[in-house]
C-alpha positions as CSV (number, residue, x, y, z in Angstrom):
1,M,-25.3,-2.2,-17.1
2,L,-22.4,0.1,-18.0
3,G,-20.4,1.7,-15.3
4,R,-19.9,5.4,-14.9
5,M,-17.6,7.1,-17.4
6,N,-15.6,8.6,-14.5
7,P,-15.7,5.9,-11.8
8,L,-15.7,6.8,-8.1
9,L,-12.6,5.9,-6.1
10,G,-12.7,4.1,-2.8
11,L,-9.9,5.1,-0.4
12,L,-9.7,2.5,2.3
13,F,-7.5,3.2,5.3
14,I,-7.0,-0.1,7.2
15,D,-5.6,-1.0,10.7
16,L,-5.5,-4.3,12.4
17,D,-7.3,-4.2,15.7
18,H,-5.3,-4.5,19.0
19,F,-2.2,-5.4,16.9
20,K,0.3,-4.3,19.6
21,G,-1.4,-6.8,22.0
22,Y,-1.2,-9.4,19.3
23,N,2.5,-8.9,18.9
24,D,3.0,-8.9,22.6
25,T,1.0,-12.1,23.1
26,Y,2.0,-14.2,20.1
27,G,5.4,-12.7,19.2
28,H,6.7,-10.7,16.3
29,V,7.0,-13.7,14.0
30,A,3.3,-14.3,14.4
31,G,2.7,-10.6,13.9
32,D,4.6,-10.6,10.7
33,E,2.6,-13.7,9.5
34,A,-0.6,-11.8,10.3
35,L,0.5,-8.9,8.2
36,V,1.4,-11.2,5.3
37,T,-2.0,-12.8,5.7
38,L,-3.8,-9.5,5.6
39,A,-1.7,-8.4,2.6
40,A,-2.7,-11.7,0.8
41,I,-6.4,-11.1,1.6
42,I,-6.2,-7.6,0.3
43,G,-4.5,-8.9,-2.9
44,S,-7.3,-11.5,-3.4
45,E,-10.1,-9.0,-2.7
46,F,-8.7,-6.1,-4.7
47,R,-7.2,-7.8,-7.8
48,R,-8.2,-5.6,-10.7
49,P,-5.3,-4.0,-12.5
50,T,-6.5,-0.5,-11.4
51,D,-6.5,-1.4,-7.7
52,L,-3.6,-0.2,-5.6
53,A,-2.7,-1.5,-2.2
54,I,0.2,-0.3,-0.1
55,R,1.4,-0.8,3.5
56,L,1.9,2.5,5.2
57,G,3.8,1.1,8.1
58,G,3.2,-1.0,11.2
59,E,-0.2,-2.6,10.7
60,E,-1.7,0.1,8.5
61,F,-2.6,-0.4,4.9
62,L,-4.2,1.8,2.2
63,V,-6.2,0.6,-0.7
64,L,-7.4,2.7,-3.6
65,Y,-9.9,1.1,-5.9
66,E,-12.6,2.0,-8.5
67,A,-16.2,1.7,-7.5
68,N,-19.3,2.4,-9.6
69,T,-21.4,3.4,-6.5
70,L,-20.9,4.3,-2.8
71,Q,-22.7,1.1,-1.9
72,G,-20.4,-0.9,-4.2
73,A,-17.3,0.6,-2.5
74,C,-18.8,-0.4,0.9
75,V,-19.5,-3.9,-0.2
76,K,-15.8,-4.4,-1.3
77,A,-14.6,-3.0,2.0
78,E,-16.9,-5.2,4.0
79,A,-15.8,-8.3,2.0
80,L,-12.2,-7.6,3.1
81,R,-13.3,-7.2,6.7
82,Q,-15.2,-10.5,6.6
83,A,-12.5,-12.3,4.7
84,L,-10.0,-11.6,7.6
85,L,-12.6,-12.8,10.2
86,N,-13.2,-15.9,8.2
87,R,-9.5,-16.9,8.7
88,Q,-10.2,-17.1,12.4
89,I,-6.7,-16.1,13.5
90,E,-6.8,-16.5,17.3
91,H,-6.4,-13.2,19.1
92,L,-7.7,-13.7,22.6
93,E,-7.1,-10.0,23.6
94,N,-9.5,-8.9,20.9
95,R,-12.7,-9.4,22.9
96,P,-15.4,-10.4,22.4
97,L,-14.4,-11.8,19.0
98,G,-11.3,-13.7,20.0
99,F,-10.0,-13.4,16.5
100,L,-7.9,-10.9,14.6
101,S,-10.0,-8.2,13.0
102,L,-9.6,-4.9,11.2
103,S,-11.1,-1.5,11.3
104,A,-11.1,0.9,8.4
105,G,-12.0,4.3,7.3
106,L,-13.6,4.5,3.8
107,L,-13.8,7.6,1.7
108,V,-15.6,7.4,-1.6
109,I,-14.3,10.1,-4.0
110,D,-15.5,11.5,-7.2
111,P,-12.2,12.5,-8.9
112,S,-14.0,14.7,-11.3
113,K,-15.5,16.8,-8.5
114,T,-13.0,16.8,-5.6
115,E,-10.5,19.5,-5.2
116,E,-8.9,18.1,-2.1
117,D,-5.2,17.1,-2.2
118,L,-4.1,13.6,-1.2
119,E,-2.9,14.7,2.2
120,S,-6.4,16.1,3.1
121,L,-8.1,12.9,1.8
122,L,-5.7,10.7,3.8
123,K,-6.4,12.8,6.9
124,C,-10.1,12.4,6.5
125,A,-9.8,8.6,5.9
126,D,-7.6,8.4,9.0
127,Q,-10.3,10.2,11.1
128,L,-12.9,7.7,9.8
129,L,-10.6,4.9,10.8
130,Y,-10.3,6.2,14.4
131,S,-14.1,6.7,14.4
132,A,-14.5,3.0,13.6
133,K,-12.1,2.1,16.4
134,S,-13.9,4.3,18.9
135,K,-17.2,2.6,18.0
136,G,-15.9,-0.8,19.0
137,R,-13.5,-1.8,16.2
138,N,-14.1,-4.6,13.6
139,R,-16.0,-2.2,11.4
140,I,-15.8,0.0,8.3
141,E,-16.6,3.6,8.9
142,S,-17.6,5.9,6.1
143,S,-18.6,9.5,5.8
144,D,-21.9,8.1,4.5
145,S,-24.2,6.1,6.8
146,I,-24.4,3.2,4.3
147,C,-21.0,1.8,5.5
148,C,-21.9,2.2,9.2
149,L,-24.4,-0.6,9.1
150,F,-21.9,-3.5,9.1
């Protein structure tokens, strides 16, 4: 099946859960290693030439990627969340998991229809990220309920 002529864009705003506690417990070297691990996982999950990943600072990352559907964007985001969990990086303060996890806000944008500027889109994705954190962390939160099922 052919994709859309104008693909949707997934804008994923990512934050490691309880990262300050991770640094305090395991040390800054371990924290740096965790960030490198997350960056490597992002690189392996989002490897198309059109995918763009950047570290915003601290433990926050932003990924912009093409998606044919909202559900497809959610599946990619969930694969990233699960890939980090699969590493089973010990984080005893991140209860009840006991492992390092991430939360993210996901916007799915139709570039041909949106008139929002980048700052507004980032603000919305950031609000979704904090919604994910307030709902218990280790989840992807989207403006559409499809992503809230994970």
